[in-house]
TORKOL-4160 file (C-alpha; in steps of 0.2 Angstrom, whole numbers, padded with zeros to 4 digits, m for minus):
431
<pt num="1" X="0542" Y="0594" Z="0749"/>
<pt num="2" X="0531" Y="0584" Z="0760"/>
<pt num="3" X="0525" Y="0568" Z="0752"/>
<pt num="4" X="0509" Y="0569" Z="0763"/>
<pt num="5" X="0505" Y="0586" Z="0756"/>
<pt num="6" X="0508" Y="0581" Z="0738"/>
<pt num="7" X="0497" Y="0566" Z="0740"/>
<pt num="8" X="0484" Y="0576" Z="0749"/>
<pt num="9" X="0484" Y="0588" Z="0734"/>
<pt num="10" X="0482" Y="0574" Z="0722"/>
<pt num="11" X="0468" Y="0566" Z="0732"/>
<pt num="12" X="0459" Y="0583" Z="0733"/>
<pt num="13" X="0459" Y="0585" Z="0714"/>
<pt num="14" X="0452" Y="0567" Z="0711"/>
<pt num="15" X="0439" Y="0570" Z="0724"/>
<pt num="16" X="0433" Y="0586" Z="0716"/>
<pt num="17" X="0433" Y="0577" Z="0699"/>
<pt num="18" X="0422" Y="0563" Z="0705"/>
<pt num="19" X="0411" Y="0574" Z="0715"/>
<pt num="20" X="0404" Y="0582" Z="0699"/>
<pt num="21" X="0394" Y="0567" Z="0692"/>
<pt num="22" X="0390" Y="0576" Z="0676"/>
<pt num="23" X="0409" Y="0579" Z="0673"/>
<pt num="24" X="0412" Y="0561" Z="0676"/>
<pt num="25" X="0399" Y="0555" Z="0664"/>
<pt num="26" X="0405" Y="0566" Z="0651"/>
<pt num="27" X="0423" Y="0561" Z="0653"/>
<pt num="28" X="0419" Y="0543" Z="0651"/>
<pt num="29" X="0404" Y="0544" Z="0639"/>
<pt num="30" X="0410" Y="0556" Z="0626"/>
<pt num="31" X="0425" Y="0547" Z="0620"/>
<pt num="32" X="0415" Y="0531" Z="0619"/>
<pt num="33" X="0401" Y="0539" Z="0609"/>
<pt num="34" X="0413" Y="0547" Z="0597"/>
<pt num="35" X="0424" Y="0532" Z="0595"/>
<pt num="36" X="0409" Y="0521" Z="0592"/>
<pt num="37" X="0402" Y="0533" Z="0579"/>
<pt num="38" X="0418" Y="0535" Z="0569"/>
<pt num="39" X="0422" Y="0516" Z="0571"/>
<pt num="40" X="0405" Y="0512" Z="0564"/>
<pt num="41" X="0409" Y="0522" Z="0548"/>
<pt num="42" X="0426" Y="0516" Z="0545"/>
<pt num="43" X="0426" Y="0498" Z="0552"/>
<pt num="44" X="0419" Y="0490" Z="0536"/>
<pt num="45" X="0432" Y="0499" Z="0525"/>
<pt num="46" X="0446" Y="0488" Z="0531"/>
<pt num="47" X="0436" Y="0473" Z="0538"/>
<pt num="48" X="0426" Y="0469" Z="0522"/>
<pt num="49" X="0433" Y="0460" Z="0508"/>
<pt num="50" X="0417" Y="0462" Z="0498"/>
<pt num="51" X="0417" Y="0471" Z="0481"/>
<pt num="52" X="0415" Y="0490" Z="0481"/>
<pt num="53" X="0401" Y="0490" Z="0469"/>
<pt num="54" X="0404" Y="0507" Z="0461"/>
<pt num="55" X="0390" Y="0514" Z="0451"/>
<pt num="56" X="0395" Y="0517" Z="0433"/>
<pt num="57" X="0386" Y="0522" Z="0417"/>
<pt num="58" X="0392" Y="0518" Z="0400"/>
<pt num="59" X="0386" Y="0527" Z="0384"/>
<pt num="60" X="0391" Y="0516" Z="0369"/>
<pt num="61" X="0392" Y="0526" Z="0353"/>
<pt num="62" X="0401" Y="0513" Z="0343"/>
<pt num="63" X="0390" Y="0498" Z="0345"/>
<pt num="64" X="0404" Y="0487" Z="0338"/>
<pt num="65" X="0408" Y="0469" Z="0344"/>
<pt num="66" X="0422" Y="0475" Z="0354"/>
<pt num="67" X="0412" Y="0489" Z="0363"/>
<pt num="68" X="0399" Y="0476" Z="0367"/>
<pt num="69" X="0412" Y="0464" Z="0373"/>
<pt num="70" X="0419" Y="0478" Z="0385"/>
<pt num="71" X="0401" Y="0481" Z="0391"/>
<pt num="72" X="0397" Y="0463" Z="0394"/>
<pt num="73" X="0414" Y="0460" Z="0404"/>
<pt num="74" X="0411" Y="0476" Z="0414"/>
<pt num="75" X="0393" Y="0470" Z="0418"/>
<pt num="76" X="0400" Y="0454" Z="0425"/>
<pt num="77" X="0413" Y="0463" Z="0436"/>
<pt num="78" X="0409" Y="0462" Z="0454"/>
<pt num="79" X="0417" Y="0479" Z="0458"/>
<pt num="80" X="0405" Y="0488" Z="0446"/>
<pt num="81" X="0386" Y="0491" Z="0445"/>
<pt num="82" X="0385" Y="0496" Z="0427"/>
<pt num="83" X="0370" Y="0504" Z="0418"/>
<pt num="84" X="0368" Y="0509" Z="0400"/>
<pt num="85" X="0364" Y="0527" Z="0396"/>
<pt num="86" X="0366" Y="0540" Z="0382"/>
<pt num="87" X="0380" Y="0552" Z="0383"/>
<pt num="88" X="0370" Y="0567" Z="0390"/>
<pt num="89" X="0361" Y="0557" Z="0403"/>
<pt num="90" X="0377" Y="0549" Z="0409"/>
<pt num="91" X="0385" Y="0566" Z="0411"/>
<pt num="92" X="0370" Y="0572" Z="0420"/>
<pt num="93" X="0370" Y="0558" Z="0432"/>
<pt num="94" X="0388" Y="0561" Z="0436"/>
<pt num="95" X="0385" Y="0580" Z="0439"/>
<pt num="96" X="0371" Y="0576" Z="0451"/>
<pt num="97" X="0382" Y="0563" Z="0461"/>
<pt num="98" X="0370" Y="0548" Z="0457"/>
<pt num="99" X="0385" Y="0538" Z="0450"/>
<pt num="100" X="0404" Y="0539" Z="0452"/>
<pt num="101" X="0409" Y="0539" Z="0434"/>
<pt num="102" X="0402" Y="0538" Z="0416"/>
<pt num="103" X="0412" Y="0530" Z="0402"/>
<pt num="104" X="0408" Y="0536" Z="0384"/>
<pt num="105" X="0414" Y="0524" Z="0370"/>
<pt num="106" X="0416" Y="0534" Z="0354"/>
<pt num="107" X="0411" Y="0529" Z="0337"/>
<pt num="108" X="0423" Y="0518" Z="0327"/>
<pt num="109" X="0431" Y="0513" Z="0344"/>
<pt num="110" X="0432" Y="0495" Z="0340"/>
<pt num="111" X="0440" Y="0497" Z="0323"/>
<pt num="112" X="0452" Y="0510" Z="0329"/>
<pt num="113" X="0457" Y="0500" Z="0344"/>
<pt num="114" X="0461" Y="0485" Z="0334"/>
<pt num="115" X="0473" Y="0494" Z="0322"/>
<pt num="116" X="0481" Y="0503" Z="0337"/>
<pt num="117" X="0484" Y="0486" Z="0346"/>
<pt num="118" X="0497" Y="0481" Z="0333"/>
<pt num="119" X="0503" Y="0498" Z="0325"/>
<pt num="120" X="0504" Y="0508" Z="0341"/>
<pt num="121" X="0511" Y="0525" Z="0338"/>
<pt num="122" X="0509" Y="0524" Z="0319"/>
<pt num="123" X="0490" Y="0527" Z="0321"/>
<pt num="124" X="0479" Y="0539" Z="0331"/>
<pt num="125" X="0472" Y="0529" Z="0346"/>
<pt num="126" X="0454" Y="0530" Z="0350"/>
<pt num="127" X="0449" Y="0540" Z="0365"/>
<pt num="128" X="0438" Y="0534" Z="0379"/>
<pt num="129" X="0430" Y="0548" Z="0389"/>
<pt num="130" X="0429" Y="0545" Z="0408"/>
<pt num="131" X="0418" Y="0557" Z="0417"/>
<pt num="132" X="0419" Y="0557" Z="0436"/>
<pt num="133" X="0413" Y="0565" Z="0452"/>
<pt num="134" X="0428" Y="0575" Z="0458"/>
<pt num="135" X="0423" Y="0571" Z="0476"/>
<pt num="136" X="0426" Y="0552" Z="0473"/>
<pt num="137" X="0442" Y="0553" Z="0463"/>
<pt num="138" X="0449" Y="0537" Z="0472"/>
<pt num="139" X="0434" Y="0526" Z="0466"/>
<pt num="140" X="0436" Y="0534" Z="0449"/>
<pt num="141" X="0454" Y="0528" Z="0448"/>
<pt num="142" X="0448" Y="0511" Z="0452"/>
<pt num="143" X="0435" Y="0512" Z="0438"/>
<pt num="144" X="0449" Y="0517" Z="0426"/>
<pt num="145" X="0460" Y="0502" Z="0431"/>
<pt num="146" X="0445" Y="0489" Z="0429"/>
<pt num="147" X="0440" Y="0497" Z="0413"/>
<pt num="148" X="0458" Y="0496" Z="0406"/>
<pt num="149" X="0458" Y="0477" Z="0410"/>
<pt num="150" X="0442" Y="0474" Z="0401"/>
<pt num="151" X="0446" Y="0484" Z="0386"/>
<pt num="152" X="0463" Y="0476" Z="0384"/>
<pt num="153" X="0455" Y="0458" Z="0385"/>
<pt num="154" X="0441" Y="0462" Z="0374"/>
<pt num="155" X="0452" Y="0470" Z="0360"/>
<pt num="156" X="0465" Y="0456" Z="0361"/>
<pt num="157" X="0451" Y="0443" Z="0360"/>
<pt num="158" X="0444" Y="0452" Z="0345"/>
<pt num="159" X="0460" Y="0454" Z="0336"/>
<pt num="160" X="0466" Y="0436" Z="0339"/>
<pt num="161" X="0449" Y="0429" Z="0333"/>
<pt num="162" X="0450" Y="0419" Z="0317"/>
<pt num="163" X="0442" Y="0432" Z="0306"/>
<pt num="164" X="0452" Y="0447" Z="0313"/>
<pt num="165" X="0468" Y="0438" Z="0313"/>
<pt num="166" X="0466" Y="0431" Z="0296"/>
<pt num="167" X="0462" Y="0449" Z="0289"/>
<pt num="168" X="0477" Y="0456" Z="0299"/>
<pt num="169" X="0489" Y="0443" Z="0291"/>
<pt num="170" X="0482" Y="0446" Z="0274"/>
<pt num="171" X="0485" Y="0465" Z="0275"/>
<pt num="172" X="0502" Y="0462" Z="0282"/>
<pt num="173" X="0506" Y="0451" Z="0267"/>
<pt num="174" X="0501" Y="0465" Z="0256"/>
<pt num="175" X="0512" Y="0478" Z="0265"/>
<pt num="176" X="0527" Y="0465" Z="0264"/>
<pt num="177" X="0525" Y="0463" Z="0245"/>
<pt num="178" X="0525" Y="0482" Z="0243"/>
<pt num="179" X="0540" Y="0485" Z="0254"/>
<pt num="180" X="0558" Y="0487" Z="0249"/>
<pt num="181" X="0565" Y="0476" Z="0263"/>
<pt num="182" X="0579" Y="0464" Z="0260"/>
<pt num="183" X="0573" Y="0449" Z="0250"/>
<pt num="184" X="0578" Y="0436" Z="0263"/>
<pt num="185" X="0568" Y="0445" Z="0276"/>
<pt num="186" X="0554" Y="0447" Z="0264"/>
<pt num="187" X="0553" Y="0429" Z="0261"/>
<pt num="188" X="0554" Y="0425" Z="0280"/>
<pt num="189" X="0540" Y="0437" Z="0284"/>
<pt num="190" X="0529" Y="0431" Z="0269"/>
<pt num="191" X="0531" Y="0413" Z="0275"/>
<pt num="192" X="0527" Y="0418" Z="0293"/>
<pt num="193" X="0511" Y="0428" Z="0288"/>
<pt num="194" X="0505" Y="0415" Z="0276"/>
<pt num="195" X="0506" Y="0402" Z="0290"/>
<pt num="196" X="0496" Y="0413" Z="0302"/>
<pt num="197" X="0483" Y="0416" Z="0288"/>
<pt num="198" X="0481" Y="0397" Z="0284"/>
<pt num="199" X="0480" Y="0393" Z="0303"/>
<pt num="200" X="0466" Y="0405" Z="0306"/>
<pt num="201" X="0457" Y="0401" Z="0290"/>
<pt num="202" X="0457" Y="0383" Z="0296"/>
<pt num="203" X="0450" Y="0388" Z="0313"/>
<pt num="204" X="0437" Y="0399" Z="0305"/>
<pt num="205" X="0431" Y="0385" Z="0294"/>
<pt num="206" X="0431" Y="0372" Z="0307"/>
<pt num="207" X="0414" Y="0367" Z="0315"/>
<pt num="208" X="0422" Y="0365" Z="0332"/>
<pt num="209" X="0421" Y="0380" Z="0343"/>
<pt num="210" X="0438" Y="0384" Z="0350"/>
<pt num="211" X="0441" Y="0395" Z="0366"/>
<pt num="212" X="0448" Y="0412" Z="0364"/>
<pt num="213" X="0467" Y="0413" Z="0362"/>
<pt num="214" X="0469" Y="0428" Z="0374"/>
<pt num="215" X="0465" Y="0429" Z="0393"/>
<pt num="216" X="0473" Y="0438" Z="0408"/>
<pt num="217" X="0490" Y="0430" Z="0411"/>
<pt num="218" X="0488" Y="0430" Z="0430"/>
<pt num="219" X="0476" Y="0428" Z="0444"/>
<pt num="220" X="0477" Y="0437" Z="0461"/>
<pt num="221" X="0477" Y="0430" Z="0479"/>
<pt num="222" X="0474" Y="0442" Z="0493"/>
<pt num="223" X="0480" Y="0440" Z="0510"/>
<pt num="224" X="0478" Y="0452" Z="0525"/>
<pt num="225" X="0495" Y="0454" Z="0534"/>
<pt num="226" X="0497" Y="0458" Z="0552"/>
<pt num="227" X="0510" Y="0452" Z="0565"/>
<pt num="228" X="0500" Y="0437" Z="0570"/>
<pt num="229" X="0490" Y="0424" Z="0560"/>
<pt num="230" X="0472" Y="0427" Z="0558"/>
<pt num="231" X="0471" Y="0443" Z="0567"/>
<pt num="232" X="0455" Y="0452" Z="0560"/>
<pt num="233" X="0456" Y="0470" Z="0557"/>
<pt num="234" X="0445" Y="0480" Z="0569"/>
<pt num="235" X="0442" Y="0498" Z="0564"/>
<pt num="236" X="0435" Y="0502" Z="0581"/>
<pt num="237" X="0453" Y="0499" Z="0588"/>
<pt num="238" X="0459" Y="0514" Z="0578"/>
<pt num="239" X="0444" Y="0525" Z="0581"/>
<pt num="240" X="0444" Y="0523" Z="0599"/>
<pt num="241" X="0463" Y="0527" Z="0600"/>
<pt num="242" X="0461" Y="0542" Z="0589"/>
<pt num="243" X="0445" Y="0549" Z="0597"/>
<pt num="244" X="0451" Y="0544" Z="0614"/>
<pt num="245" X="0467" Y="0554" Z="0612"/>
<pt num="246" X="0457" Y="0569" Z="0605"/>
<pt num="247" X="0445" Y="0570" Z="0620"/>
<pt num="248" X="0460" Y="0568" Z="0632"/>
<pt num="249" X="0468" Y="0583" Z="0625"/>
<pt num="250" X="0452" Y="0593" Z="0625"/>
<pt num="251" X="0449" Y="0588" Z="0643"/>
<pt num="252" X="0466" Y="0593" Z="0649"/>
<pt num="253" X="0464" Y="0609" Z="0639"/>
<pt num="254" X="0449" Y="0613" Z="0651"/>
<pt num="255" X="0461" Y="0609" Z="0665"/>
<pt num="256" X="0473" Y="0623" Z="0659"/>
<pt num="257" X="0458" Y="0635" Z="0658"/>
<pt num="258" X="0452" Y="0631" Z="0675"/>
<pt num="259" X="0470" Y="0634" Z="0682"/>
<pt num="260" X="0469" Y="0651" Z="0673"/>
<pt num="261" X="0453" Y="0655" Z="0681"/>
<pt num="262" X="0460" Y="0649" Z="0698"/>
<pt num="263" X="0474" Y="0661" Z="0696"/>
<pt num="264" X="0462" Y="0676" Z="0692"/>
<pt num="265" X="0453" Y="0672" Z="0709"/>
<pt num="266" X="0470" Y="0672" Z="0718"/>
<pt num="267" X="0468" Y="0653" Z="0723"/>
<pt num="268" X="0486" Y="0649" Z="0717"/>
<pt num="269" X="0493" Y="0663" Z="0728"/>
<pt num="270" X="0484" Y="0656" Z="0743"/>
<pt num="271" X="0490" Y="0638" Z="0739"/>
<pt num="272" X="0508" Y="0643" Z="0740"/>
<pt num="273" X="0505" Y="0644" Z="0759"/>
<pt num="274" X="0503" Y="0625" Z="0760"/>
<pt num="275" X="0518" Y="0615" Z="0765"/>
<pt num="276" X="0522" Y="0611" Z="0747"/>
<pt num="277" X="0534" Y="0619" Z="0735"/>
<pt num="278" X="0528" Y="0627" Z="0719"/>
<pt num="279" X="0534" Y="0613" Z="0708"/>
<pt num="280" X="0526" Y="0601" Z="0720"/>
<pt num="281" X="0509" Y="0610" Z="0717"/>
<pt num="282" X="0511" Y="0608" Z="0698"/>
<pt num="283" X="0517" Y="0590" Z="0699"/>
<pt num="284" X="0502" Y="0586" Z="0710"/>
<pt num="285" X="0490" Y="0594" Z="0697"/>
<pt num="286" X="0499" Y="0585" Z="0683"/>
<pt num="287" X="0498" Y="0568" Z="0693"/>
<pt num="288" X="0480" Y="0569" Z="0696"/>
<pt num="289" X="0476" Y="0574" Z="0678"/>
<pt num="290" X="0487" Y="0559" Z="0672"/>
<pt num="291" X="0477" Y="0547" Z="0683"/>
<pt num="292" X="0460" Y="0554" Z="0676"/>
<pt num="293" X="0466" Y="0554" Z="0658"/>
<pt num="294" X="0472" Y="0536" Z="0660"/>
<pt num="295" X="0456" Y="0530" Z="0668"/>
<pt num="296" X="0446" Y="0538" Z="0654"/>
<pt num="297" X="0457" Y="0530" Z="0641"/>
<pt num="298" X="0456" Y="0513" Z="0649"/>
<pt num="299" X="0437" Y="0514" Z="0652"/>
<pt num="300" X="0435" Y="0518" Z="0633"/>
<pt num="301" X="0445" Y="0504" Z="0627"/>
<pt num="302" X="0437" Y="0492" Z="0640"/>
<pt num="303" X="0420" Y="0497" Z="0633"/>
<pt num="304" X="0427" Y="0494" Z="0615"/>
<pt num="305" X="0433" Y="0477" Z="0620"/>
<pt num="306" X="0416" Y="0472" Z="0628"/>
<pt num="307" X="0405" Y="0479" Z="0614"/>
<pt num="308" X="0415" Y="0479" Z="0598"/>
<pt num="309" X="0427" Y="0465" Z="0602"/>
<pt num="310" X="0443" Y="0476" Z="0601"/>
<pt num="311" X="0458" Y="0465" Z="0607"/>
<pt num="312" X="0476" Y="0469" Z="0612"/>
<pt num="313" X="0484" Y="0457" Z="0600"/>
<pt num="314" X="0501" Y="0463" Z="0603"/>
<pt num="315" X="0510" Y="0467" Z="0619"/>
<pt num="316" X="0499" Y="0471" Z="0634"/>
<pt num="317" X="0513" Y="0479" Z="0643"/>
<pt num="318" X="0517" Y="0489" Z="0628"/>
<pt num="319" X="0499" Y="0495" Z="0627"/>
<pt num="320" X="0499" Y="0500" Z="0645"/>
<pt num="321" X="0515" Y="0510" Z="0643"/>
<pt num="322" X="0509" Y="0519" Z="0628"/>
<pt num="323" X="0493" Y="0523" Z="0637"/>
<pt num="324" X="0502" Y="0530" Z="0652"/>
<pt num="325" X="0514" Y="0540" Z="0642"/>
<pt num="326" X="0499" Y="0547" Z="0632"/>
<pt num="327" X="0490" Y="0552" Z="0648"/>
<pt num="328" X="0506" Y="0560" Z="0654"/>
<pt num="329" X="0508" Y="0570" Z="0638"/>
<pt num="330" X="0489" Y="0576" Z="0639"/>
<pt num="331" X="0491" Y="0581" Z="0657"/>
<pt num="332" X="0507" Y="0591" Z="0654"/>
<pt num="333" X="0499" Y="0599" Z="0639"/>
<pt num="334" X="0485" Y="0606" Z="0650"/>
<pt num="335" X="0498" Y="0613" Z="0661"/>
<pt num="336" X="0507" Y="0621" Z="0646"/>
<pt num="337" X="0490" Y="0629" Z="0642"/>
<pt num="338" X="0489" Y="0637" Z="0659"/>
<pt num="339" X="0508" Y="0642" Z="0658"/>
<pt num="340" X="0507" Y="0651" Z="0641"/>
<pt num="341" X="0489" Y="0657" Z="0642"/>
<pt num="342" X="0486" Y="0675" Z="0648"/>
<pt num="343" X="0467" Y="0675" Z="0649"/>
<pt num="344" X="0455" Y="0660" Z="0649"/>
<pt num="345" X="0446" Y="0666" Z="0634"/>
<pt num="346" X="0461" Y="0669" Z="0623"/>
<pt num="347" X="0469" Y="0653" Z="0629"/>
<pt num="348" X="0454" Y="0643" Z="0625"/>
<pt num="349" X="0453" Y="0648" Z="0607"/>
<pt num="350" X="0471" Y="0646" Z="0603"/>
<pt num="351" X="0473" Y="0630" Z="0612"/>
<pt num="352" X="0457" Y="0623" Z="0604"/>
<pt num="353" X="0465" Y="0626" Z="0587"/>
<pt num="354" X="0481" Y="0618" Z="0592"/>
<pt num="355" X="0472" Y="0602" Z="0598"/>
<pt num="356" X="0462" Y="0601" Z="0582"/>
<pt num="357" X="0478" Y="0603" Z="0571"/>
<pt num="358" X="0487" Y="0590" Z="0581"/>
<pt num="359" X="0473" Y="0577" Z="0580"/>
<pt num="360" X="0470" Y="0581" Z="0562"/>
<pt num="361" X="0488" Y="0579" Z="0556"/>
<pt num="362" X="0492" Y="0566" Z="0569"/>
<pt num="363" X="0481" Y="0552" Z="0561"/>
<pt num="364" X="0467" Y="0553" Z="0574"/>
<pt num="365" X="0454" Y="0557" Z="0561"/>
<pt num="366" X="0461" Y="0548" Z="0545"/>
<pt num="367" X="0476" Y="0537" Z="0543"/>
<pt num="368" X="0492" Y="0547" Z="0539"/>
<pt num="369" X="0496" Y="0537" Z="0524"/>
<pt num="370" X="0483" Y="0547" Z="0514"/>
<pt num="371" X="0493" Y="0563" Z="0518"/>
<pt num="372" X="0505" Y="0570" Z="0505"/>
<pt num="373" X="0523" Y="0564" Z="0507"/>
<pt num="374" X="0529" Y="0580" Z="0515"/>
<pt num="375" X="0515" Y="0580" Z="0528"/>
<pt num="376" X="0519" Y="0562" Z="0533"/>
<pt num="377" X="0536" Y="0567" Z="0537"/>
<pt num="378" X="0531" Y="0583" Z="0546"/>
<pt num="379" X="0519" Y="0573" Z="0558"/>
<pt num="380" X="0533" Y="0565" Z="0567"/>
<pt num="381" X="0534" Y="0581" Z="0577"/>
<pt num="382" X="0516" Y="0579" Z="0583"/>
<pt num="383" X="0513" Y="0569" Z="0599"/>
<pt num="384" X="0496" Y="0562" Z="0593"/>
<pt num="385" X="0505" Y="0553" Z="0579"/>
<pt num="386" X="0516" Y="0543" Z="0591"/>
<pt num="387" X="0501" Y="0540" Z="0602"/>
<pt num="388" X="0490" Y="0533" Z="0588"/>
<pt num="389" X="0504" Y="0523" Z="0581"/>
<pt num="390" X="0508" Y="0515" Z="0597"/>
<pt num="391" X="0490" Y="0510" Z="0602"/>
<pt num="392" X="0487" Y="0504" Z="0584"/>
<pt num="393" X="0503" Y="0493" Z="0585"/>
<pt num="394" X="0499" Y="0485" Z="0601"/>
<pt num="395" X="0480" Y="0482" Z="0597"/>
<pt num="396" X="0475" Y="0477" Z="0579"/>
<pt num="397" X="0492" Y="0476" Z="0571"/>
<pt num="398" X="0498" Y="0463" Z="0585"/>
<pt num="399" X="0516" Y="0469" Z="0586"/>
<pt num="400" X="0527" Y="0465" Z="0600"/>
<pt num="401" X="0533" Y="0475" Z="0615"/>
<pt num="402" X="0547" Y="0483" Z="0605"/>
<pt num="403" X="0535" Y="0492" Z="0594"/>
<pt num="404" X="0529" Y="0502" Z="0609"/>
<pt num="405" X="0546" Y="0508" Z="0614"/>
<pt num="406" X="0548" Y="0522" Z="0602"/>
<pt num="407" X="0530" Y="0529" Z="0604"/>
<pt num="408" X="0532" Y="0528" Z="0623"/>
<pt num="409" X="0549" Y="0537" Z="0623"/>
<pt num="410" X="0543" Y="0550" Z="0611"/>
<pt num="411" X="0527" Y="0554" Z="0621"/>
<pt num="412" X="0538" Y="0555" Z="0637"/>
<pt num="413" X="0549" Y="0567" Z="0628"/>
<pt num="414" X="0534" Y="0578" Z="0624"/>
<pt num="415" X="0529" Y="0577" Z="0642"/>
<pt num="416" X="0546" Y="0583" Z="0648"/>
<pt num="417" X="0546" Y="0597" Z="0635"/>
<pt num="418" X="0528" Y="0603" Z="0640"/>
<pt num="419" X="0533" Y="0601" Z="0659"/>
<pt num="420" X="0549" Y="0611" Z="0656"/>
<pt num="421" X="0540" Y="0626" Z="0648"/>
<pt num="422" X="0527" Y="0625" Z="0661"/>
<pt num="423" X="0539" Y="0627" Z="0675"/>
<pt num="424" X="0549" Y="0641" Z="0667"/>
<pt num="425" X="0533" Y="0651" Z="0661"/>
<pt num="426" X="0520" Y="0648" Z="0674"/>
<pt num="427" X="0514" Y="0664" Z="0683"/>
<pt num="428" X="0507" Y="0662" Z="0701"/>
<pt num="429" X="0499" Y="0679" Z="0701"/>
<pt num="430" X="0488" Y="0688" Z="0689"/>
<pt num="431" X="0499" Y="0701" Z="0680"/>
């Protein structure tokens, strides 16, 4: 194969690409626009430590001290925007999607919760009704967790208040006296409960206001963890990686469709008269497509760096290797479309579906950790998963060069597989 002829074929493809100004503008502008749009939606989700401020309505049918304490604590919670409503109104707000969830506190909740706090399975526990919007189940789960904290704290503070604790000790003494337990154990229990009762009776009669005996036994310290210190999360890094890869695949898909059209016109049959082998023709087309894909990806990330302050916090060399391997994978995917496709129309429909599935399950749209466990394991056979992970690792995660090795090798493996199928299946003439 003549190297001069090979380079001439590559140069010809690049000249044709840059001669079409609209094609150049679309190739560079579309991934930038899509990446910026998706990044604007997702960036604050990971780069914002502000409370979620979930809208919740509470219907208090009990109106007890405990239920009022729960509502007061929930109103002071930074994660909730709480309003009071009756049960029917709260249900209607959830149904319309005006609020995420509604909590209905039943009648006699305070008294029943106090008894259940000590007696557990021996009594019927009161039931809090949580009505939630099924499209926002994740936020509803957060509401349940916050609600459980405030209920436990409010019930415990009420139970261990002087009045309630003294009453509990008195009822306990009555039960001990009626029981048939061992006399020595009865005496010990009697002494203990009598001491508890005297302690709280004294606190109740004291003029000095004492602090509550119950509070949460821990506090939480949050810390963002990446490979480097003080590396802020930038959601635009992930969105430009995912959307850039998606556009590369669609662009090289069009490359494959164009090759099918060229075959219909007999152009590939005429190209065989050039001083270059069949494999050289395919390699030249793959090389030019790789160069265009790499330029598109680098221009997209360059724009993200200038405008959205995306940074390569990890290995620059690792980032370049992943980008090159990703471009090669996309280019050979386009050749694969030309090799296995029979007609341009059929190939466009099927390959478009394949691309959408790859970017969807590969984590280009949403992170793979939200997928079911079985799907997370399945996505390792999708090249997009390796490309997104590799670009994420070398940008906002700030991981070293070693983190780029596995994604690069995997993408090169997919490139080799696509190229092998292309070489063995490509038809030079229309059937």
